[in-house]
Backbone as a ProteinNet text record, in pm:
[ID]
protein_1_A
[PRIMARY]
XXXXXXXXXXXXXXXXXXXXXXXXXXXXXXXXXXXXXXXXXXXXXXXXXXXXXXXXXXXXXXXXXXXXXXXXXXXXXXXXXXXXXXXXXXXXXXXXXXXXXXXXXXXXXXXXXXXXXXXXXXXXXXXXXXXXXXXXXXXXXXXXXXXXXXXXXXXXXXXXXXXXXXXXXXXXXXXXXXXXXXXXXXXXXXXXXXXXXXXXXXXXXXXXXXXXXXXXXXXXXXXXXXXXXXXXXXXXXXXXXXXXXXXXXXXXXXXXXXXXXXXXXXXXXXXXXXX
[TERTIARY]
85.2	0	86.8	55.9	135.2	64.4	141.4	86.8	119.5	29.1	59.2	175.7	249.8	365.2	316.6	401.2	361.4	322.4	235.5	186.5	301	401.1	513.9	588.2	599.7	669.5	590.7	455.9	373.6	384.2	379.5	389.6	523	629	761.9	767.9	706.6	708.6	632.1	517.1	437.2	512.8	576.7	650.8	765.1	834.4	947.4	901.7	784.2	734.8	685.8	634.3	574.7	676.7	794.5	896.3	966.8	953.1	1016.7	1129.3	1232.2	1339.8	1287.4	1331.2	1287.3	1338.5	1255.2	1302.3	1417.7	1505.7	1620.3	1570.3	1626.2	1581.1	1609.7	1518.5	1537.9	1659	1734.8	1852.7	1810.1	1886.7	1856.2	1871.1	1776.4	1781.1	1854.9	1965.4	2045.6	2012.9	1959.3	1923.4	2031.9	2084.1	2187.5	2126.4	2196.3	2141.7	2123.4	2015.3	1988	2096.5	2132.5	2232.6	2175.3	2255.9	2204.5	2161.7	2055.4	2006.3	2100.1	2077.8	2158.3	2139	2015.9	1992.2	2072.6	2074.1	2149.2	2298.6	2348.2	2491.3	2525.9	2443.2	2466.7	2461.6	2366.2	2352.8	2478.6	2527.5	2643.5	2769.9	2777.1	2895.5	2915.1	2810	2822.1	2849.6	2873.7	2884.3	2995.3	3115.5	3227.3	3203.3	3148.7	3124.2	3024	2916.9	2813.9	2867.9	2941.7	3002.2	3092.5	3175.6	3267	3190.4	3090.7	3018.7	2934.3	2876.5	2785.2	2856.8	2971.6	3027.9	3169	3240.4	3382.2	3404.4	3499.4	3543.2	3612.5	3669.1	3735.9	3636.1	3521.3	3420.4	3374.5	3351	3306	3403.7	3533	3633.9	3641.9	3634.7	3643.1	3526.8	3406.7	3291.6	3311	3357.4	3383.9	3490.9	3595.4	3704.7	3656	3566.1	3513.3	3437	3357.3	3282.7	3371.4	3482.4	3579.8	3636.6	3667.7	3716	3608.4	3482.7	3373.3	3369.4	3397.7	3400.1	3508.1	3623.8	3733.3	3698.1	3641.3	3605.6	3492.1	3399.5	3290.4	3345.7	3435.8	3494	3565.5	3633.3	3708.1	3617.2	3492.8	3402.9	3300.9	3301.1	3195.8	3212.3	3333	3354.5	3324.3	3238.3	3203.5	3119.7	3118.7	3033	2897.3	2877.9	2750.5	2640.2	2534.1	2431.3	2332.5	2333.8	2236.5	2259.8	2154.5	2172.7	2256.7	2324.2	2415.7	2340.8	2391.2	2329.7	2435.5	2410.1	2484.6	2387.3	2429.4	2345.2	2399.4	2311.2	2353.5	2260.7	2317.9	2241	2189.8	2103.2	2054.4	2116	2091.6	2127.6	2277.5	2331.2	2474.2	2552.5	2482.3	2546.9	2509.2	2379.8	2336.9	2257.4	2205.3	2137	2202.3	2215	2281.6	2176.7	2177.7	2082.6	2146.1	2260.6	2325.7	2239.2	2148.1	2061.4	1976.8	1934.8	1860.1	1947.9	2074.1	2165	2196.9	2208.9	2233	2116.7	1993.7	1876.1	1870.9	1911.8	1910	2005.6	2122.7	2218.9	2167.8	2112.7	2055.5	1949.7	1867.2	1756.2	1793.5	1917.6	1961.6	1892.5	1866.7	1798.4	1879.3	1845.7	1906.1	1804.7	1842.9	1755.5	1623.3	1515.9	1383.7	1314.3	1242.9	1176.1	1077.3	1008.9	909.2	973.3	1083.2	1148.3	1219.4	1270.9	1332.5	1230.5	1111.2	1008.6	963.1	959.5	928.7	1028	1155	1258.9	1242.7	1227.7	1218.7	1090.6	984.9	861.3	881.5	980.1	1008.7	1067.8	1126.4	1189.1	1286.2	1364.1	1450.8	1599.5	1635.7	1778.2	1849.7	1968.6	2048	2129.6	2165.6	2251.1	2388	2439	2576.7	2669.6	2773.6	2862.7	2914.5	2896	2946.5	2850.9	2746.1	2658.5	2577.7	2514.3	2426.2	2502.3	2614.1	2690.1	2736.6	2776.7	2822.2	2709.2	2592.8	2483.2	2431.2	2436.1	2400.6	2503.7	2629.2	2735.2	2713.8	2679	2653.9	2540.2	2435.5	2324.6	2372.1	2456.4	2509.6	2595.1	2653.5	2734.7	2650.1	2519.3	2430.2	2389.4	2409.7	2375.1	2240.8	2161.5	2045.8	2093.7	2022	2057.4	1947.3	1987.9	1893.8	1929.5	1829	1845.6	1797.2	1891.3	1856.5	1881.9	1772.7	1781.6	1707.2	1750.9	1679	1584	1546.9	1430.4	1308.2	1213.2	1094	1004.8	929.5	840.1	742.5	709.7	617.8	679.1	808.2	876.7	894.1	828.1	849.1	817.4	698.4	655.3	748.8	782.4	870.2	1010.1	1058.9	1192.1	1197.2	1097.6	1093.1	1088.2	1007.6	998.8	1133.2	1202.4	1333.4	1432.3	1435.3	1525.5	1485.3	1357.8	1309	1328.9	1308.2	1325.2	1466.2	1564	1703.8	1744.1	1655.6	1686.4	1770.1	1762.4	1836.1	1778.6	1865.4	1816	1750.7	1651.9	1581.9	1515.5	1472.9	1404	1256.3	1227.2	1089.8	1069.3	946.7	914.9	989.1	1012.6	1078.4	1224.5	1286.4	1429	1455.9	1351.5	1366.2	1323.7	1419.5	1393.6	1412.2	1300.8	1302.9	1297.6	1314.3	1307.7	1162.5	1130.9	996.9	1012.3	1061.9	1089.1	1233.6	1317.9	1457.4	1545.2	1645.3	1744.1	1853	1854.5	1950.3	1916.9	2011.8	1987.7	2021.6	2061.3	2106.6	2001.8	1879.5	1774	1743	1745.4	1717.1	1828.6	1953.4	2062.9	2050.9	2010.4	1994.4	1884.6	1781	1673.6	1725.1	1811.7	1870.3	1964.2	2046.7	2144.1	2078.4	1954	1885.3	1854.6	1845.2	1809.1	1914.7	2012.4	2112.5	2251.9	2352.3	2490.5	2530.3	2550.1	2587.4	2736	2765.4	2904.8	2967.9	2885.6	2941	2833.7	2878.1	2790.8	2852	2767.1	2813.9	2733.3	2802.5	2732.8	2819.5	2759.4	2834.4	2861.2	2813.9	2837.2	2888.1	2978.7	3026.4	2913.8	2810.3	2694.8	2621	2650.6	2592.2	2652.7	2757.5	2814.1	2780.3	2796.3	2781.6	2734.9	2632.5	2574.5	2669.9	2770.5	2867.5	2937.5	2941.2	3008.4	2930.2	2811.8	2737.9	2809.7	2882.4	2952.4	3083.7	3092.1	3214.5	3278.7	3246.4	3292.4	3441.7	3500.3	3642.7	3718.1	3799	3881.7	3799.4	3678.7	3590.2	3557.4	3566.6	3529.5	3641	3759.5	3869.7	3911.7	3908.9	3948.5	3865.2	3735.9	3654	3688.5	3727.4	3775.1	3895.3	3988.1	4105.8	4068.1	3976.7	3938.1	3867.5	3796.2	3721.6	3789.2	3918.3	3990.3	3973.4	3981.4	3970.4	3832.8	3728.7	3592.4	3568.2	3612	3596.5	3668.1	3786.4	3865.5	3803.8	3745.8	3695.9	3551.4	3467.3	3323.6	3255.6	3329.4	3260.7	3324.4	3240	3282.6	3221.3	3305.1	3260.8	3270	3155	3149.8	3174.6	3236.7	3256.2	3126	3104.6	2990.1	3024.5	3082	3111.5	2992.2	2879.1	2767.1	2692.9	2678.5	2604.1	2640.2	2595.1	2618.9	2656	2693.1	2722.6	2836.5	2934.4	3049.1	3004	2908	2860.7	2760.7	2675.9	2580.1	2652.2	2766.8	2840.8	2893	2916.7	2966.8	2853.2	2752.4	2649.1	2536.9	2518.6	2418.6	2276.3	2186.2	2044.5	2004.7	1885	1834.6	1802.2	1797.3	1767.4	1887.9	1864.3	1975.3	2076.3	2026.8	2117.9	2209.3	2153.8	2234.2	2334.5	2292.2	2382.6	2497.6	2463.8	2567	2666.7	2619.3	2709	2803	2752.4	2838.9	2943.6	2904.4	3000.8	3110.9	3071.9	3171.4	3265.5	3209	3292.1	3389.6	3342.8	3430.5	3546	3514.7	3619.4	3719.1	3668.8	3758.4	3854.2	3804.2	3889.4	3990.4	3955.1	4039.3	4121.7	4108.1	4187.9	4331.8	4425.5	4565.4	4594.3
-120.5	0	122.7	217.3	341.4	452.2	525.3	639.9	770	868.1	997.1	1068.1	1142.8	1215.6	1317.6	1352.4	1454.5	1586.8	1660	1788.1	1884.6	1886.8	1979.8	1950	1822.6	1787.6	1830.7	1814.2	1858.4	2008.6	2085.3	2231.3	2272.8	2201.3	2235.1	2206.1	2095.5	2061.6	2162.4	2207.1	2307.1	2438.5	2476.5	2603.3	2599.5	2487.7	2478.3	2485.5	2420.6	2424.7	2564.4	2643.9	2774.3	2887.4	2870.9	2976.8	2968.1	3071.6	3077.6	3181.5	3160.8	3261.8	3394.2	3506	3639.3	3666.5	3732.6	3762.9	3862.8	3852.8	3944.5	4086.5	4186.9	4325.3	4369.4	4451.2	4503.9	4596.1	4594.6	4683.5	4829.5	4906	5048.7	5121.2	5211.7	5292.4	5422.3	5442.9	5563.3	5664.2	5779.3	5883.5	5990.5	6015.8	6119.9	6256.8	6339.5	6472.9	6553.1	6630.8	6712.4	6817.5	6839.4	6942.5	7078.8	7165.7	7298.2	7376.3	7453.6	7534.3	7651.9	7719.5	7838	7943.5	7958.7	8055.9	8020.6	7893.4	7851.9	7875.2	7850	7872.9	8021.7	8105.9	8249.8	8295.8	8242.1	8280	8242.3	8120	8072.9	8150.2	8208.2	8285.6	8406.4	8450.7	8567	8535.3	8408	8367.8	8441.7	8442.3	8506.6	8656	8721.9	8865.8	8896.7	8818	8841.3	8809.7	8700.2	8664	8775.9	8830	8937.7	9061.1	9101.7	9224.3	9207.4	9090.4	9069.7	9041	8973	8917.9	8961.8	9028	9052.5	9182	9175.9	9296.8	9392.5	9336.5	9421.5	9515.7	9461.3	9549.1	9654.7	9613.1	9705.4	9822	9788.8	9893.9	9982.6	9923.4	10003	10101.3	10057.4	10147.2	10263.3	10234.2	10341.1	10436.3	10379.6	10460.4	10550	10497	10574.4	10696.3	10677.9	10791.8	10887.5	10838.5	10930.4	11022	10964.2	11043.7	11140.8	11098.8	11186.7	11313.5	11303	11422	11520.3	11466.3	11552.6	11623.6	11551.2	11612.7	11712.8	11682.8	11776.7	11907.5	11899.6	12020.5	12103.9	12036.7	12108.5	12177.2	12128.7	12180.9	12282.2	12309.5	12395	12542.2	12591.7	12733.2	12773.7	12876	12924.8	13051	13130.8	13249.3	13219.9	13094.4	13053.9	13067.5	13144.9	13169.2	13054.2	12956.7	12848.2	12764	12705.4	12615.3	12494.6	12437.2	12325.5	12193	12097.7	11965.3	11856.8	11748.4	11623.7	11524.1	11460.4	11363.8	11223.8	11134.3	10996.8	10898.8	10788.7	10672.6	10605.3	10506	10436.4	10298.1	10210.8	10070.1	10047.4	9986.8	9962.6	10092.1	10203.1	10331.4	10380.5	10388.6	10424.1	10312.2	10217.1	10099.9	9972.5	9874.9	9748	9641.7	9596	9494.5	9356.5	9334.9	9205.2	9088.2	9105.5	8991.6	8942.6	9033.7	8991.8	8905.6	8945.4	8870.1	8734	8728.9	8600.6	8505.4	8555.3	8471.5	8423.7	8508.7	8470.3	8353.4	8357.9	8249.1	8122.6	8137.4	8021.1	7951.2	8030.9	7976	7946.8	7977.1	7949.1	8033.3	8158.8	8245.6	8373.7	8443.6	8572.6	8682.7	8805.9	8919.2	8910.2	8936.7	8950.3	9067	9147.6	9263.3	9222.9	9109.8	9068.4	9033	8956.3	8920.8	9041.4	9128.8	9251.6	9337.2	9352.2	9432.3	9366	9232.1	9163.4	9205.2	9218.4	9258.8	9404.3	9494.9	9636.9	9666.2	9590.2	9610.5	9586.9	9507.7	9484.1	9606.9	9697.7	9819.3	9786.1	9680.1	9632.4	9639.1	9701.3	9712.6	9798.5	9756.7	9832	9941.3	10046	10149.1	10092.6	10136.2	10105	10165.2	10093.3	10147.5	10286.1	10380.5	10516.6	10611.4	10559.7	10645.9	10741.9	10691.2	10775.3	10885.6	10856.3	10965.5	11069.9	11025.4	11122.6	11214.4	11159.5	11242.7	11336.4	11293.6	11385.2	11497.4	11463.4	11564.2	11661.9	11610.1	11698	11794.7	11746.7	11833.9	11942.6	11905.3	12004	12108.3	12073.3	12167.8	12252.5	12240	12322.4	12261.7	12131.8	12065.7	11992.9	12005.4	11917.7	11787	11679.6	11548.5	11504.6	11469.2	11417.4	11271.8	11186.9	11043.5	11013.2	10992.1	10960.2	10811	10737.4	10592.3	10533.5	10415.7	10344.2	10240.9	10259.2	10187.1	10240.1	10150.3	10185.8	10280.5	10362.6	10458	10388.9	10261.8	10186.5	10147.9	10168.1	10136	10258.3	10367	10492.3	10481.1	10431.6	10429.8	10345.5	10225.7	10138	10196.6	10260.1	10320.1	10434.1	10520.4	10629.1	10574.9	10472.7	10414.5	10360.8	10290.1	10235.2	10345.3	10452.3	10563.5	10635.1	10660.3	10733.2	10652.6	10521.9	10438.6	10446.7	10469.3	10480.1	10624.3	10718.9	10858.3	10928.6	10884.5	10954	11094.4	11194.2	11331.2	11350.5	11440.2	11476.5	11353.6	11259.7	11141.8	11175.7	11246.2	11285.4	11280.1	11298.6	11285.2	11387.3	11505.6	11609.8	11575.3	11495.9	11466.3	11324.1	11249.2	11112.9	11108.9	11086.1	11084.6	10942.8	10873.5	10735	10723.1	10600.6	10575	10568.9	10645.5	10643	10633.1	10518.4	10499.2	10462.3	10560.7	10535.7	10521.3	10432	10416.3	10523.3	10602.7	10712.7	10822.6	10854.4	10951.4	11094.9	11115.8	11247.8	11355.3	11330.1	11430.5	11460.2	11359.2	11381.6	11460.6	11432.9	11513.4	11657.4	11677.9	11812.9	11888.1	11817.7	11879.7	11936	11860.1	11907.8	12024.2	12011.6	12116.1	12246.2	12242.5	12364.4	12455.2	12398.4	12478.4	12475.8	12384.4	12368.4	12356.9	12387.6	12361.2	12226.2	12130.5	11995.7	11995.4	11971.5	11976.1	11837.4	11731.4	11595.7	11496.4	11393	11282.6	11153.6	11062.1	10935.9	10822.1	10717.5	10603.6	10479.5	10369.6	10244.2	10208.6	10294	10275.7	10408.5	10401.6	10524.6	10599.7	10527.3	10592.9	10683.9	10673.2	10765.4	10905.1	10915.5	11046.3	11088	10994	11029.6	10906.1	10922.6	10809.7	10755	10832.5	10783.6	10657	10632.5	10513.2	10385.2	10397.3	10276.3	10203.7	10276.8	10220.2	10156.4	10024.8	9954.2	9885.6	9933.8	9867.2	9887.5	9993.7	10020.8	10002	9897.9	9869.1	9875.2	9819.3	9807.9	9942.1	10050.9	10181.7	10258.9	10204.5	10271.5	10404.5	10417.7	10547.3	10664.7	10644.4	10753.4	10785	10684.5	10709	10802.8	10776.5	10863	11002.2	11009	11138.5	11225.4	11164.8	11240.2	11236.7	11212.9	11194.6	11312.2	11435.5	11552.2	11561.1	11542	11547.8	11435.5	11315.4	11202.5	11227.5	11280.7	11303.5	11408.5	11511.3	11622.3	11603.1	11546.7	11552	11416.4	11308.2	11179.4	11085	11015.8	10912.6	10780.7	10678	10549.7	10441	10377.7	10264.4	10133.9	10034.6	9905.7	9826.6	9761.8	9672	9569.2	9455.5	9351.4	9260.9	9279.9	9186	9197.3	9318.9	9340.8	9478.2	9508.9	9643.1	9644	9762.5	9782.6	9693.2	9669.4	9588.4	9448	9393	9257.8	9260.7	9360.8	9373.9	9383.3	9452	9470.1	9337.7	9241.2	9110.6	9017.8	9004.7	8904.9	8954.6	9087.1	9141.4	9108.7	9124.4	9096.9	8966.5	8918.1	8795.9	8691.7	8565.8	8456.2	8425.8	8349.9	8310.2	8225.6	8143.6	8062.2	8150.2	8254.5	8345.4	8422.4	8467.2	8538.6	8448.4	8324.3	8231.1	8204	8189.1	8163.5	8281.2	8403.7	8521.5	8527.1	8488.6	8486.1	8384	8268.2	8165	8213.6	8278.9	8328.1	8434.3	8522.2	8626.7	8563.6	8464.1	8396.9	8326.4	8268.5	8200.6	8301	8419.4	8521	8579.4	8587.3	8659.8	8571.5	8440	8350.7	8346	8320.2	8314.5	8184.2
0	0	0	-92.4	-101.5	-25.8	48.7	122.7	48.2	49.2	-18.7	46.3	-28.2	31	133.1	224.2	323.6	255.3	325.8	271	244	329.9	310.9	181.9	149.2	25	-96	-88.2	-199.3	-221.8	-113.5	-126	-186.1	-145.2	-197.9	-347.3	-387.5	-529.8	-611.9	-559.6	-631.6	-642.8	-532.6	-533.2	-633.5	-638.8	-731.3	-876	-902.8	-1039.6	-1080.3	-978.9	-1011	-1025.8	-967.9	-975.4	-1109.4	-1189.2	-1321	-1316.5	-1390.7	-1393.7	-1449.5	-1387.8	-1431.7	-1572.6	-1655	-1790.9	-1787.9	-1881	-1888.8	-1915.6	-1846.6	-1868.8	-2012.5	-2061	-2196.3	-2197.6	-2302.6	-2307.9	-2298.9	-2221.1	-2204.8	-2338.3	-2360.5	-2482.7	-2451.8	-2514.3	-2492.4	-2602.8	-2560.1	-2655.9	-2657.7	-2770.8	-2782.3	-2752.2	-2676.2	-2648.2	-2775.8	-2776	-2894.1	-2911.9	-3034.1	-3061.8	-3024.7	-2963.6	-2927.3	-3050.5	-3033.7	-3144.5	-3169.7	-3282	-3312.8	-3204.4	-3154.1	-3047.4	-2923	-2886	-2767.7	-2786.4	-2906.7	-2933.5	-2922.8	-2980.7	-2971.6	-2826.5	-2751.7	-2611.2	-2532.6	-2554.2	-2479.4	-2512.5	-2630.8	-2667.8	-2577.1	-2510.7	-2423.5	-2278.5	-2246.2	-2105.7	-2031.8	-2086.1	-2016.5	-1996.5	-2098.9	-2088.1	-1978.1	-1972.8	-1871.3	-1732.2	-1721	-1592.1	-1541.8	-1631.4	-1591.1	-1545.2	-1622.4	-1588.9	-1463.1	-1444.8	-1332.5	-1201.8	-1209.2	-1086.3	-1051.2	-1142.2	-1112.9	-1035.2	-945.2	-875.1	-971.5	-1078.5	-1178.1	-1245.4	-1287.1	-1346.4	-1246	-1123.5	-1019.1	-1005.3	-1002	-986.4	-1110.4	-1228.5	-1350.9	-1358.6	-1321.2	-1324.6	-1227.3	-1107	-1010.4	-1064.1	-1120.7	-1174.6	-1288.7	-1370.8	-1482.9	-1433.3	-1330.1	-1276.8	-1197.1	-1146	-1086.9	-1195.7	-1311	-1423.5	-1470.9	-1466.4	-1507.6	-1423.1	-1296.2	-1210.1	-1254.8	-1290.9	-1334.1	-1464.8	-1558.4	-1686.6	-1669.7	-1582.7	-1557.1	-1502.7	-1406.7	-1347.5	-1453.7	-1545.9	-1649.3	-1749.4	-1763.2	-1865.3	-1813.4	-1686.4	-1631.4	-1668.2	-1670.6	-1694.5	-1837.5	-1853.9	-1987.2	-1973.3	-2080.7	-2082.8	-2145.7	-2188.7	-2249.5	-2144.4	-2173.2	-2072	-2054.8	-2143	-2133.1	-2008	-1952.3	-1838	-1877.6	-1778.9	-1803.6	-1802.9	-1880.8	-1886.2	-1896.2	-1826.9	-1844.4	-1906.7	-2015	-2085.8	-2060.1	-2015.7	-1988.9	-2058.7	-2101.7	-2141.9	-2013.3	-2025.6	-1906.3	-1892.4	-1987.5	-1971.3	-1980.6	-1875.1	-1858.1	-1844	-1822.8	-1795.7	-1656.6	-1629	-1492.9	-1427.4	-1506.9	-1451.3	-1503.4	-1414.8	-1444.4	-1477.9	-1602.8	-1647.2	-1662.6	-1601.4	-1617.7	-1568.7	-1469.3	-1434.8	-1551.5	-1637.3	-1756.4	-1846.2	-1862.7	-1947.9	-1885	-1753.5	-1685.3	-1712.4	-1698.9	-1723.7	-1868.5	-1961	-2102.3	-2127.5	-2068.1	-2084.9	-2016.9	-1898.2	-1827.9	-1912.7	-1979.3	-2057.5	-2202.1	-2241.2	-2377.3	-2481.9	-2449.8	-2545.6	-2567	-2672.7	-2702.1	-2671.2	-2698.6	-2667	-2742.9	-2670.8	-2730.8	-2662.4	-2738.7	-2681.5	-2572	-2589.9	-2491.2	-2357.5	-2359.9	-2233.7	-2172.9	-2258.7	-2208.1	-2133.6	-2190.8	-2124.3	-1994.3	-1993.3	-1867.5	-1759.1	-1799.1	-1704.4	-1662.3	-1759	-1723	-1645.1	-1668.6	-1592.6	-1443.5	-1408.2	-1266.8	-1198.2	-1276.4	-1222.6	-1109.3	-1128.2	-1021.1	-1053.4	-1165.3	-1199.2	-1095.8	-1058.7	-961.3	-1030.9	-958.4	-1018.9	-1056.8	-1168.7	-1205.3	-1100.2	-1057.7	-955	-991.2	-900.1	-918.6	-986.8	-1052.3	-1133	-1047.8	-945.2	-864.6	-792.1	-725.5	-662.8	-763.4	-883.1	-983.1	-1026.6	-1055.2	-1104.6	-995.4	-873.4	-763.4	-753.8	-775.3	-776	-891.3	-1008.4	-1123.2	-1093.2	-1028.6	-990.7	-894.6	-800.7	-705	-775.2	-889.4	-966	-1060.7	-1051.3	-1132.1	-1264.6	-1282.2	-1408.6	-1397.6	-1502.9	-1516.6	-1579.9	-1549.7	-1605.2	-1700.6	-1823.4	-1922	-1951.2	-1947.8	-1972.1	-2113.9	-2207.2	-2345.2	-2366	-2381.9	-2382.8	-2501.9	-2543.9	-2647.8	-2590.3	-2466.1	-2416.9	-2491.9	-2513.9	-2589.4	-2509.3	-2579.6	-2515	-2421.9	-2449.9	-2364.7	-2230.6	-2216	-2090.7	-2001.8	-2034.7	-1962.7	-1814.3	-1781.4	-1640.8	-1555.4	-1603.5	-1526.1	-1513.7	-1621.2	-1617.4	-1516.9	-1519.1	-1421.5	-1279.3	-1257.2	-1122.6	-1077.7	-1167.7	-1133.9	-1096.1	-1174.5	-1145.8	-1016.4	-1001.2	-883.5	-755.6	-762.7	-643.3	-588.7	-676.7	-632.1	-603.2	-629.9	-600.8	-705.4	-832	-936.7	-957	-974.1	-992.8	-1129.4	-1133.4	-1256.9	-1323.7	-1242.4	-1296.5	-1314.4	-1424.6	-1454	-1604.6	-1647.2	-1789.6	-1875.8	-1822.5	-1901.8	-1931.2	-1844.7	-1859.6	-1908.5	-1939.3	-1989.7	-2136.1	-2224.8	-2368.6	-2419.9	-2439.2	-2481.5	-2633.3	-2682.6	-2825.4	-2870.1	-2969.4	-3027	-3178.4	-3222.1	-3364.5	-3388.2	-3415.9	-3450.8	-3327.3	-3338	-3230.8	-3237.5	-3342.7	-3359	-3256.2	-3170.9	-3064.1	-3104.7	-3227.8	-3271.4	-3247.3	-3289.3	-3277.1	-3130.7	-3047.4	-2905.3	-2837.7	-2875.3	-2820.9	-2867.7	-2992.8	-3046.7	-2971.2	-2932.5	-2855.9	-2723.6	-2658.2	-2532.7	-2559.7	-2664.2	-2696.4	-2739	-2782.9	-2824.8	-2707	-2588	-2470.2	-2360.7	-2370.8	-2265.7	-2326.8	-2247.6	-2288.3	-2231.3	-2319.3	-2274.3	-2239.9	-2114.5	-2069.9	-2062.2	-2065.3	-2061	-2105.3	-2177.5	-2214.5	-2161.8	-2115.4	-2057.5	-2119.5	-2164.4	-2221.7	-2222.8	-2267.3	-2279.2	-2424.6	-2517.3	-2660.5	-2716.6	-2812.3	-2874.6	-2945.3	-2984.7	-3046.3	-2947.8	-2818.9	-2721.3	-2732.8	-2812.9	-2845.6	-2987.4	-3083.6	-3225	-3301.7	-3382.9	-3456.4	-3562.3	-3600.4	-3697.4	-3652.4	-3521.7	-3470.7	-3496.4	-3554.5	-3593.2	-3706.5	-3790.2	-3905.1	-3858.8	-3865.5	-3827	-3947.6	-4066.6	-4187.8	-4214.5	-4161.8	-4182.6	-4051.1	-4046.8	-3928.9	-3800.9	-3804.5	-3688.3	-3623.1	-3700.2	-3647.3	-3580.4	-3576.1	-3506.1	-3569.7	-3703.2	-3760.9	-3710.5	-3687.8	-3636.5	-3491.6	-3416.5	-3279.7	-3283.6	-3374.1	-3385.5	-3435.2	-3530.9	-3587	-3484.2	-3392.2	-3291.1	-3154.4	-3153.6	-3027.5	-2932	-2982.4	-2894.3	-2829.2	-2909.7	-2855.7	-2756.7	-2791	-2700.4	-2568.5	-2576.7	-2456.4	-2366.2	-2424.1	-2342.4	-2296.1	-2382	-2355	-2333.4	-2347.2	-2341.7	-2241.6	-2165.4	-2071.3	-2116.5	-2131.1	-2184.5	-2077.3	-2048.3	-1955.3	-2030.4	-1967.8	-2035	-2043.1	-2155.7	-2173.3	-2279.7	-2240.6	-2339.4	-2367.6	-2298.5	-2308.8	-2441.1	-2491.5	-2616.5	-2669.6	-2791	-2843.4	-2989.8	-3037.1	-3178.5	-3226	-3141.1	-3182.8	-3222.9	-3149.3	-3180.7	-3296.2	-3298	-3408.4	-3542.3	-3543.5	-3668.3	-3722.9	-3634.9	-3677.7	-3717.2	-3631.4	-3657.4	-3746.9	-3757.2	-3847.3	-3806.1	-3901.4	-3878.3	-3946.5	-3910.5	-3972.8	-3869	-3911.8	-3821.1	-3732.5	-3625.7	-3539.6	-3616.9	-3707.8	-3788.8	-3874	-3932.4	-4014.1	-3928.5	-3811.1	-3721.1	-3677	-3642.7	-3599.2	-3710.2	-3831.2	-3943.6	-3966.6	-3953.2	-3969	-3857.6	-3737.3	-3627.8	-3655	-3704.6	-3737.6	-3846.6	-3948.3	-4058.1	-4008.9	-3920.1	-3866.7	-3788.6	-3708.2	-3628.7	-3718.6	-3827.4	-3920.3	-3984.9	-4019.1	-4083	-3988.2	-3861.3	-3765.4	-3673.1	-3685.4	-3602.3	-3650.9	-3560.1	-3602.6	-3676.7
[MASK]
+++++++++++++++++++++++++++++++++++++++++++++++++++++++++++++++++++++++++++++++++++++++++++++++++++++++++++++++++++++++++++++++++++++++++++++++++++++++++++++++++++++++++++++++++++++++++++++++++++++++++++++++++++++++++++++++++++++++++++++++++++++++++++++++++++++++++++++++++++

């Protein structure tokens, strides 16, 4: 007579039959990272310039030093028999207000300048004064000068720009002394408007075009011949702040058009000028 196997043996046999080897994992799919777009490449090209302007003690010192020089030139230009009231003309962006946080965000996000994102930034009215700018302009006011802000910010940015200037206590921060862009980026006519009623004793900017629109032309030796031709005027009446982040120098190389076209022009320029 055969007896059935013990219950424990039966359970063990069932368990052994039911356990199947786990299937081999599917091979991992490795996706190559997408190539950066032309916009991202253009944005990244400005990283060192933005880092230097936003974070370096060297930029901080140069800006202070520039406004120290502005005081000396202002003092030299005050004496005159011209009866018109005195005026100091300044640009705003990268001259009296620091917009490097906008440029930092652009690099972080891999984008280039756009009017919509720029206005988002200026609407915050949170730009800090450029080092040395506010003390200098207060000093100019104490010396009997009115301050005129000639900027290529759009006319739609007027309210936010005034708030930003007023919040920091900039002198003459009112509608009469703020001349924004309403059409052309050429500041010649706006400077002439000030000169019609005031004697301009000093101009301050971060672009040579803040003195003379002729500096827009960089077709001959990158504009250096005009610098030499206007050396006396530049030396006496103009103060130039450093701004490697953007400006006419870069526009002259990359030109207008799509980001792809701008990037290609930048590559071609580097190829021509590399050792």
